[in-house]
C-alpha positions, 0 to 999 in steps of 0.5 A: 264852570266859566267860559271866556270867549275871545277872538283869535288872531284869525278873527275866529271865536275861541273858548277857554274853560275854567273849572275853579281857578284851573284853566282847561281847553274847551270841551263840549263833553266836560261842559255837559257833564258840568250842567248835568251835575247841576253846575251853572255856566258863567260866561265872560267876553273879551272886548273883541266880541261884538254885542250881536256875537254875544247874543248869539253865544248866549242863545246857544248856551241857553239852548244847551242849558235847557236840554241839559235840564230836561234831560236831568228832569227825565232821568229822574222820572224813571221809575224801577220795574219792581219784580217779587225778587227785588225785595231780596236784593240788599241795595234796593232795601230801604235800610233804618239805623237799626239795620246798620247797628245790627250789621256793625254788631255782627262784625 
């Protein structure tokens, strides 16, 4: 995902988001989804954005990226509480190639 920063006619910073070549209105939700999916955030700055403003924007984006990475790491460390009946649940069973072949033959 690429974010392009520029100033509008009022002097406010605006952001345009690109997914591939498709331009989209900026959305924090879409940006967070992209980060949680492991996408990198590329940034581009219009000449109207000063170096100081670029540094501030970079700091905020870095903080958001770090939080997303921490969240992904925390979510992958969650372990399922196992009960005796879990072994009977087909979606928790570890399947082998033979299991799939047997299923196909039984069709």
